[in-house]
C-alpha positions as CSV (number, residue, x, y, z in Angstrom):
1,X,-27.3,3.4,-21.1
2,X,-27.8,5.6,-18.0
3,X,-24.1,5.7,-17.4
4,X,-21.8,7.0,-20.1
5,X,-18.3,8.2,-20.2
6,X,-16.3,10.9,-22.0
7,X,-12.8,9.9,-21.0
8,X,-10.7,7.0,-19.7
9,X,-8.3,7.2,-16.7
10,X,-6.5,4.7,-14.7
11,X,-7.8,4.1,-11.2
12,X,-4.3,4.4,-9.7
13,X,-4.4,8.1,-10.8
14,X,-7.6,8.4,-8.8
15,X,-5.7,7.1,-5.7
16,X,-2.9,9.7,-6.4
17,X,-5.4,12.5,-6.7
18,X,-7.2,11.5,-3.5
19,X,-3.9,11.2,-1.6
20,X,-2.8,14.6,-2.8
21,X,-6.1,16.0,-1.5
22,X,-5.5,14.4,1.9
23,X,-2.1,16.1,2.1
24,X,-4.1,19.4,2.5
25,X,-7.1,18.1,4.4
26,X,-5.6,15.8,7.1
27,X,-2.2,16.6,8.7
28,X,-2.1,13.1,10.2
29,X,-2.0,11.4,6.9
30,X,1.5,10.0,6.0
31,X,2.5,8.1,2.9
32,X,5.0,5.3,2.5
33,X,6.2,3.7,-0.8
34,X,8.3,0.7,-1.8
35,X,10.2,2.3,-4.6
36,X,7.2,2.8,-6.9
37,X,6.3,6.5,-6.6
38,X,5.5,6.9,-10.2
39,X,3.4,3.7,-10.5
40,X,1.4,4.7,-7.5
41,X,1.0,8.3,-8.6
42,X,2.3,9.7,-5.3
43,X,4.2,12.6,-6.7
44,X,1.7,15.3,-5.8
45,X,1.5,14.2,-2.2
46,X,5.3,14.4,-2.0
47,X,5.2,17.9,-3.5
48,X,2.6,19.1,-1.0
49,X,3.9,17.3,2.1
50,X,7.5,16.0,1.6
51,X,8.0,15.8,5.4
52,X,5.2,13.2,5.6
53,X,6.5,10.9,2.9
54,X,8.8,7.9,3.5
55,X,10.6,6.1,0.7
56,X,11.2,2.7,2.1
57,X,12.7,1.1,-1.0
58,X,12.2,-2.5,-2.1
59,X,11.5,-3.6,1.5
60,X,7.7,-4.1,1.6
61,X,7.7,-6.1,4.9
62,X,9.7,-3.3,6.5
63,X,7.2,-0.8,5.1
64,X,4.3,-2.6,6.8
65,X,6.1,-2.6,10.1
66,X,7.0,1.1,9.9
67,X,3.3,1.9,9.0
68,X,2.1,0.0,12.1
69,X,4.5,1.9,14.2
70,X,3.5,5.3,12.8
71,X,-0.2,4.4,13.5
72,X,0.7,4.1,17.2
73,X,1.8,7.7,17.2
74,X,-1.6,8.9,15.9
75,X,-0.6,9.1,12.2
76,X,-2.7,7.6,9.4
77,X,-0.3,5.7,7.2
78,X,-1.0,5.0,3.5
79,X,1.3,2.3,2.1
80,X,1.8,2.1,-1.6
81,X,3.0,-0.7,-3.8
82,X,1.7,-3.3,-6.3
83,X,-1.1,-5.5,-5.1
84,X,1.0,-8.6,-5.2
85,X,3.7,-7.0,-3.0
86,X,1.0,-5.5,-0.8
87,X,-0.4,-8.9,0.1
88,X,1.4,-12.1,-0.7
89,X,4.9,-10.8,0.0
90,X,3.9,-9.2,3.4
91,X,1.0,-11.3,4.6
92,X,2.7,-12.2,7.9
93,X,3.5,-8.6,8.7
94,X,0.0,-7.5,7.9
95,X,-1.6,-10.2,10.0
96,X,0.7,-9.9,13.0
97,X,1.5,-6.2,13.1
98,X,-1.6,-4.6,11.6
99,X,-4.7,-6.7,11.6
100,X,-4.2,-8.6,14.9
101,X,-4.0,-5.3,16.8
102,X,-6.4,-3.3,14.6
103,X,-3.8,-0.8,13.5
104,X,-5.1,2.2,11.6
105,X,-3.1,1.4,8.4
106,X,-4.4,1.9,4.9
107,X,-2.8,-0.7,2.5
108,X,-3.1,0.8,-0.9
109,X,-2.5,-1.7,-3.8
110,X,-2.1,-0.9,-7.4
111,X,-1.7,-3.1,-10.5
112,X,-4.3,-5.6,-9.2
113,X,-5.7,-8.5,-11.2
114,X,-5.0,-9.5,-14.8
115,X,-5.1,-6.0,-16.3
116,X,-1.6,-4.9,-15.4
117,X,-1.1,-7.0,-18.6
118,X,2.3,-7.5,-20.0
119,X,4.1,-7.8,-16.6
120,X,2.8,-11.3,-16.6
121,X,1.7,-14.0,-14.1
122,X,4.2,-13.2,-11.3
123,X,2.7,-9.8,-10.9
124,X,-1.0,-10.5,-11.7
125,X,-2.3,-11.3,-8.2
126,X,-5.7,-12.9,-8.4
127,X,-6.1,-14.1,-4.8
128,X,-5.5,-10.8,-2.8
129,X,-9.2,-10.1,-2.1
130,X,-9.6,-13.6,-0.5
131,X,-6.4,-13.2,1.5
132,X,-7.3,-9.8,2.9
133,X,-11.0,-10.4,3.6
134,X,-10.1,-13.4,5.8
135,X,-8.2,-11.1,8.2
136,X,-10.5,-10.2,11.1
137,X,-11.3,-6.5,11.2
138,X,-9.9,-5.8,7.7
139,X,-12.0,-3.6,5.4
140,X,-11.6,-4.5,1.7
141,X,-12.5,-2.0,-1.0
142,X,-12.3,-2.4,-4.8
143,X,-13.5,0.8,-6.6
144,X,-14.6,0.8,-10.2
145,X,-13.2,4.0,-11.8
146,X,-11.0,7.1,-11.3
147,X,-13.7,9.1,-9.5
148,X,-14.7,6.3,-7.2
149,X,-11.1,5.5,-6.4
150,X,-10.4,9.1,-5.5
151,X,-13.4,9.3,-3.3
152,X,-12.6,6.0,-1.6
153,X,-9.0,7.1,-0.9
154,X,-10.3,10.2,0.9
155,X,-13.0,8.3,2.7
156,X,-10.7,5.7,4.2
157,X,-8.7,8.3,6.0
158,X,-11.7,8.9,8.3
159,X,-12.3,5.2,8.9
160,X,-10.8,3.8,12.0
161,X,-9.0,0.5,11.4
162,X,-7.1,-1.4,8.8
163,X,-8.2,-1.1,5.1
164,X,-7.1,-2.8,1.9
165,X,-7.8,-0.5,-1.0
166,X,-7.3,-2.2,-4.4
167,X,-7.0,-0.5,-7.8
168,X,-5.4,-1.0,-11.2
169,X,-3.0,0.0,-13.9
170,X,-5.1,0.4,-17.2
171,X,-7.2,3.3,-18.3
172,X,-10.9,2.5,-17.9
173,X,-14.1,4.5,-18.5
174,X,-14.8,7.2,-15.9
175,X,-18.6,7.0,-15.4
176,X,-19.3,7.5,-11.7
177,X,-20.2,11.2,-11.0
178,X,-17.4,13.1,-9.4
179,X,-19.7,14.3,-6.6
180,X,-21.2,10.9,-5.7
181,X,-20.5,10.2,-2.0
182,X,-18.5,7.2,-1.1
183,X,-19.9,5.2,1.8
184,X,-17.9,2.3,3.0
185,X,-20.0,-0.9,3.1
186,X,-22.8,0.5,1.0
187,X,-23.3,-0.9,-2.5
188,X,-24.7,1.3,-5.3
189,X,-27.7,0.5,-7.5
190,X,-26.6,1.5,-11.0
191,X,-29.4,0.1,-13.0
192,X,-32.7,-1.5,-12.0
193,X,-34.0,-4.6,-13.7
194,X,-36.3,-7.6,-13.3
195,X,-34.8,-10.7,-14.9
196,X,-31.4,-11.1,-13.2
197,X,-29.1,-9.3,-10.7
198,X,-25.5,-8.6,-11.7
199,X,-23.3,-7.8,-8.8
200,X,-19.9,-6.5,-9.9
201,X,-16.8,-4.9,-8.5
202,X,-13.8,-3.0,-9.8
203,X,-13.1,-3.0,-13.5
204,X,-16.0,-5.5,-14.0
205,X,-18.6,-2.9,-13.1
206,X,-18.3,-1.1,-16.4
207,X,-18.1,-4.4,-18.3
208,X,-21.4,-5.4,-16.6
209,X,-23.1,-2.2,-17.6
210,X,-22.0,-2.7,-21.2
211,X,-23.4,-6.3,-21.0
212,X,-26.7,-5.1,-19.4
213,X,-27.1,-2.5,-22.2
214,X,-26.6,-5.1,-24.9
215,X,-28.9,-7.6,-23.2
216,X,-31.6,-5.0,-22.9
217,X,-31.7,-4.9,-26.7
218,X,-32.4,-8.6,-26.6
219,X,-35.3,-8.2,-24.2
220,X,-33.4,-9.2,-21.0
221,X,-33.7,-6.8,-18.1
222,X,-30.6,-6.8,-15.8
223,X,-30.2,-5.1,-12.4
224,X,-26.6,-3.9,-11.9
225,X,-25.1,-3.3,-8.5
226,X,-21.7,-1.9,-7.8
227,X,-20.2,-3.6,-4.8
228,X,-17.1,-1.4,-4.2
229,X,-16.8,-2.7,-0.6
230,X,-16.3,-6.4,-0.5
231,X,-15.9,-6.4,3.3
232,X,-18.2,-5.5,5.0
233,X,-20.5,-6.7,2.3
234,X,-23.8,-4.8,1.7
235,X,-26.0,-7.8,2.2
236,X,-29.3,-5.8,2.1
237,X,-28.9,-4.3,-1.3
238,X,-28.2,-7.8,-2.7
239,X,-31.0,-9.5,-0.9
240,X,-33.5,-6.9,-1.9
241,X,-32.5,-7.4,-5.6
242,X,-32.6,-11.2,-5.6
243,X,-36.0,-11.2,-3.9
244,X,-37.1,-9.6,-7.2
245,X,-35.0,-11.4,-9.8
246,X,-34.4,-14.8,-8.2
247,X,-31.1,-15.1,-10.0
248,X,-27.6,-13.5,-9.6
249,X,-24.4,-13.2,-11.6
250,X,-21.2,-12.0,-9.8
251,X,-18.4,-10.4,-11.8
252,X,-14.9,-9.7,-10.7
253,X,-11.3,-9.5,-11.8
254,X,-10.1,-12.1,-9.3
255,X,-10.0,-15.8,-8.8
256,X,-13.5,-17.2,-8.2
257,X,-12.1,-18.8,-5.1
258,X,-12.1,-16.3,-2.3
259,X,-13.4,-13.3,-4.1
260,X,-16.6,-11.3,-4.3
261,X,-18.6,-14.2,-5.7
262,X,-17.8,-16.5,-2.8
263,X,-18.7,-13.8,-0.3
264,X,-22.1,-13.3,-2.0
265,X,-22.7,-17.1,-2.3
266,X,-21.9,-17.6,1.4
267,X,-24.2,-14.8,2.4
268,X,-27.0,-16.1,0.2
269,X,-26.6,-19.6,1.5
270,X,-27.2,-18.3,5.0
271,X,-30.0,-15.9,4.2
272,X,-31.7,-16.7,0.9
273,X,-30.4,-19.5,-1.3
274,X,-30.3,-18.2,-4.9
275,X,-29.0,-19.6,-8.2
276,X,-25.7,-18.0,-9.0
277,X,-23.2,-17.8,-11.9
278,X,-19.6,-16.6,-11.4
279,X,-17.7,-14.4,-13.8
280,X,-14.1,-14.7,-12.5
281,X,-10.8,-16.3,-13.2
282,X,-11.2,-20.1,-13.0
283,X,-8.5,-21.2,-10.5
284,X,-5.4,-20.4,-12.6
285,X,-2.6,-17.9,-12.9
286,X,-2.5,-15.3,-15.7
287,X,0.1,-14.7,-18.4
288,X,1.7,-11.9,-20.4
289,X,-0.6,-10.1,-22.9
290,X,-2.6,-6.9,-23.2
291,X,-5.4,-6.2,-20.7
292,X,-8.1,-6.7,-23.3
293,X,-6.6,-9.9,-24.5
294,X,-6.4,-11.3,-21.0
295,X,-9.9,-10.3,-20.1
296,X,-11.2,-12.0,-23.2
297,X,-9.1,-15.2,-22.7
298,X,-9.9,-15.6,-19.0
299,X,-13.6,-14.7,-19.6
300,X,-14.0,-11.6,-17.4
301,X,-15.2,-9.1,-20.0
302,X,-18.6,-7.9,-21.0
303,X,-19.1,-10.9,-23.3
304,X,-18.5,-13.2,-20.4
305,X,-21.0,-11.4,-18.3
306,X,-23.6,-11.7,-21.1
307,X,-22.9,-15.4,-21.4
308,X,-23.3,-15.9,-17.7
309,X,-26.6,-14.1,-17.7
310,X,-27.9,-16.3,-20.6
311,X,-26.7,-19.5,-18.8
312,X,-28.6,-18.7,-15.6
313,X,-31.7,-17.7,-17.5
314,X,-31.6,-20.9,-19.6
315,X,-31.5,-23.2,-16.5
């Protein structure tokens, strides 16, 4: 495999590291948290810039309103709470106070998807990508590992407009080079292949690389693309790949309704109809279990990616 790893880290720690770096780099960056400093790894930012940190408490809707107000003064607010509380609980505030007027607010959401694990279904938001990508002008980013999350956190401070940055709780392989530039809206070709295109996001990028490596041993050549920015979608990198392979598998830790797969399917329907298989949660809520158990049960692990590839090649 071209990409290997020597350690595992949680992507939320990548967010914390990137935010701490911004404390030094950009005096306009301010941070807000809804009583989850430790979970969002915001301690180092607070150490460096305590005067630019606001503890809002368990009042997420109020946090979004404060962030919108701070943006009017020229500040660049980064809000921090769990993905469920960053979207479902405060959707009206985001739509009305942030997205509608294009406020320069960065909505940073940890514990996304199934892999927050034992906290269970009420915290395992699987519809957040769909909710956020439907908001006009909202950029939606879902990085794959610690290094990419850190780079994305730093990059969005220079992007004008609202951003939804999604990351997770569990430790996952760190395989993206630390010095790889992060360009919003530009996918990354991780592995070239000829038989099928795998387009993955977030934690499913590594699972897709593992699947591609195992499939190569069976004589199946997979092209693997990391789509870290779901909106705006890098249409050209996907189109170029499917022109070659003629088949595509999308993989994500999200409901298949509204996620990356639907964005890709919609784009291909408009520009180049292509056979597609979805690796995603099948229109259901999660439950309490370990991340690995949940990924296996809900068919969003490397085995599920392999099965999807074989299905599309068999038809």
